[in-house]
N, C-alpha and C positions, 0 to 999 in steps of 0.2 A: 380571298387575298388582301391585306392590308396594303392601303396606299403607301407609297415611299414618300416619306417626309421631306419637305423642301431642304435644300442644303444651305447652311449659312454662309454668305459671303465671308465674314470673318466674325468672331465675337465682337460685338460693339466697342470701339475704343473711345477715350474722353471726347474725342472729337466728333465721333459719328453717333453716340448715344442720344436718341431722341428724347428729350425731357419734357418739351410742350406737347401735349395730347399725346402721350407715348403708346396709347392703344393703336394709333395710325402707323406706327413704325413698321417697317418691312427690312428685314435683313437678309433675306433669301436670296442667292447668287440668281434663280430664275427672274426675280424680280427686277434686280439690278439689269440684267441682260435685256429684258423685255423693253425697260424704259428707254435704255440707250438705243436699242436697235429702232424704237419706234421715233425718236428724235432726229430731226434734221440739223438742229443747232444745239450748241452747248454755251453755256457763260463761263469764262475761265477769270477767276479772281487771282491777283499777286499783286506783290509789292515790289518796288524798287527805290533807288534812292530820290525819286520824283513823287513818291507817294504811292496810294493803292489804285488799282486798276481791275475792271472786269469788262473782257471783251468777248463779244459774240465770235463763235467760230464754227464752220462746219465739221460733223465728227462722224466717226463710224466705229464699230466694234469689230475685233479679231480676237476670238478666244477671250482671255481675261484681261484685256486692255481696251482702252478708249484710245482711239487715235485721232489726230489732227494734222494740218499741214500748214507750212507758212513760208514767207519769203526768209532767205538766210539773213538778210541785213535787217528785218524787223525787229524792233525792240521787244517785242513780246517773245518770239523766239530765242533771242539772244539772254533774255532773263530767265525764262523757264529751263534752259540748259545749264544756268550756273548751279554750281552742288549746292548750294544755300538755299536755293529758292524753293519753298513749299507753295503748292497751289491749291486751290478749291475749285472744282469742276461742278457746275450745277446744271440739270435738265429738268425742265419742267412742262408737263403735257396737261393743259386745261380742260376739263370736261365738261363743267358746268357752273352756273351761279345759283347758288342756294339761297333762296327767299324765306324768311323765318317771319313770324309775327312780331318779333322785336328787333330793331336795327342792329342790335349787339349780338344777335345769335344769327344773323346772316352769315353765309360761309361759301366756300367753292369747293366743288368736287376736282380733284386733281391728282396726279401721279408725279412725283419729285423724286431725284435722286443727287446725292451728293457726295463727291468722290475726292477725298484728299490724297495727297501725297506728290511725289516728284516726277516730272516728265523726263524722259530720255530720247534721244534721236535715233532712229532707226539708221545704221551705219552701213549694213549691207545693202549693197545696191541693187540685188535682184529681188530681196525682200522689200526694198522701197518702192521699186517699179510694180510689185505683185499688189502692195497695200494700196497704191493709188488706183489699180483696176477694180480693186474690191470696194474701194471708195465710189468709184463710177457705177459699180454694180448697185450700190445702194441706191444711188439718185435715179437710175433707170435701168433695171436688170435687162442686160443684153447690150447696153450701149457701149460697154466696154471693148466690144467686139468690132463696132463700128467707127466711132469716133478716132481720129489720128491720136496715137499714144504720144506722150511727151516725149521731145527729142533730148539728147544728152545736154545741151544748153540749158533747156528747161528745168532738167531735172538737177543740173548743177546748182541751180539757183534756188531750189525748193528743199526745204527741211521737213520731213516726215517724224512727227513725236508721237510717243504713246505713254499713257499713264497705267498702271496696274489697277484694277478694279478690287484689290484686297481690302482696302480701307473705304467702304462704302456703306451708305444707308439710303433707304428710301422713305417717303412717307406718302401714304394713300388715303385720300377720302372718297368715299362715295355714299350715295343714299340720299333720303329726304333730310329738312332740316330737323334741328332738334328744339324744340321751344319748351321754354319753362313752362312748369304747370299752371302758374298764376296767369299766364298769357294764352292759354288755350281757348278763352272766351272771347278774344277780341276778333272783329269781323274784319281780318286781313286775309288776302290770298297768301298761301303758302304753297312752295313747291321747288322743283327745279327748272331752270332755264339751260337744256343742255348745249353743249357747244362741241363742234369737231371741226377738224380740218378737211376740207373739200377739195377733191381732186377735180379740177373743172374742165371744160373742153379744151383741148390742145389747140395752140394757136401757132400755124407755120408762119416762119420768117418770111418777109416780103421776098427775099431772094432764094427761098428754097426750091429745089427744082426735082428732089428727090420724092419717091412714093413714101407714103406714111407707113414706118415699121409697125410690127404687131405690137411692140410694147407700148407705143405711142397710142396705137388704136385703142388699147384695153385701158388706158389712163382715165378716161373719164366714165368708162363702162364700171369700174370697181366702185365708184361712188353712187352710182344710180343702183348697182344690186346691194348696197349696205342698207 
């Protein structure tokens, strides 16, 4: 049986087409999803009358949208919801430092995604509350059934926003250094210094009086098994 080819997110646009090292470009929807799902933070770039800004935000994915949330009164939320505002969302997962024989051939192994477009607010109240449950599930699966859900006052002060993944591109680098042939004789160590996000031992709060739930007990175990 022939494997099913990856589905493209969209054909590359003028904004998403990777021109520098294009062989590292990835436009498949599965790659976009995987990077967004693995990231806890994204950086949102936008401009207003005060200049350009790039703000880190917690994020999650539902279907073909990336979601964030923020205070109704925040400058970023207000600006992103203006009809003329175009945003660029970036997510980067650093996997290793690549050490070559030449200083200019050093590199990094990484998975990065850039998303262009306009944010919109989630207006439906039931959908808004369900989205925040999905966000809580991403932080710690099962937590959405234990922590107190937001009350009416908290939800009234919060905006949930989303941006489509239609105009997105990824860039991925993996593997060893790529030395120039004339440098291969140099007596210099070459290789990769791997990096990864480690889930360490959970730390209970000083005033915690509850037994440790299963999803917390499993937190550090996942790193030990990796």
